[in-house]
NUMILO-838300 format. One record per residue (C-alpha): residue in one letter; residue number from 1; x, y, z. Coordinates in Angstrom, 1 decimal. Layout:
segu/bavex/X/Y/Z
a/NUM/X/Y/Z
...
end
This chain:
segu/bavex/X/Y/Z
m/1/29.2/19.4/122.4
p/2/25.6/18.8/123.7
i/3/24.9/19.3/127.4
s/4/23.8/15.6/127.8
t/5/27.2/14.5/126.8
i/6/28.8/16.7/129.4
v/7/26.5/15.6/132.2
i/8/27.3/11.9/131.5
i/9/31.1/12.5/131.6
v/10/30.8/14.4/135.0
l/11/28.6/11.8/136.2
i/12/31.1/9.0/135.4
l/13/33.9/10.9/137.0
v/14/31.7/11.3/140.2
l/15/30.8/7.5/140.2
i/16/34.5/6.6/139.9
g/17/35.4/9.1/142.7
a/18/32.8/7.8/145.1
v/19/34.0/4.2/144.9
p/20/35.5/3.4/148.5
a/21/38.8/2.3/147.4
w/22/41.0/5.0/148.8
p/23/42.4/5.0/152.4
h/24/40.5/8.1/153.3
s/25/37.0/6.9/152.1
r/26/37.1/3.2/153.4
s/27/35.0/4.1/156.4
w/28/32.2/5.9/154.4
g/29/31.0/2.5/153.1
y/30/28.9/2.5/149.8
g/31/26.8/5.5/150.7
p/32/28.5/8.0/148.3
s/33/28.3/5.7/145.4
g/34/24.7/4.6/146.3
i/35/23.7/8.2/146.1
v/36/25.5/8.9/142.7
g/37/23.8/5.8/141.5
v/38/20.4/7.1/142.3
v/39/21.3/10.5/140.4
l/40/22.4/8.6/137.6
v/41/19.2/6.6/137.3
v/42/17.3/10.0/137.5
i/43/19.4/11.7/134.8
l/44/19.1/8.4/132.7
v/45/15.3/8.6/133.0
l/46/15.3/12.1/131.9
v/47/17.4/11.6/129.0
l/48/15.2/8.8/127.8
m/49/12.1/11.0/128.5
g/50/13.6/13.8/126.5
r/51/13.6/16.2/129.0
l/52/17.4/16.7/129.4
end
């Protein structure tokens, strides 16, 4: 399995985990999912440029 596929799967799982839908994370707001979104955009740009 190529490394890019593994990275995409891990990022999707982290993005789902960062959604503030559970009681312990409601006070966090959208900060964690925003950070994961920025990381996802950076990874996407690297994949499109062929660097990853």
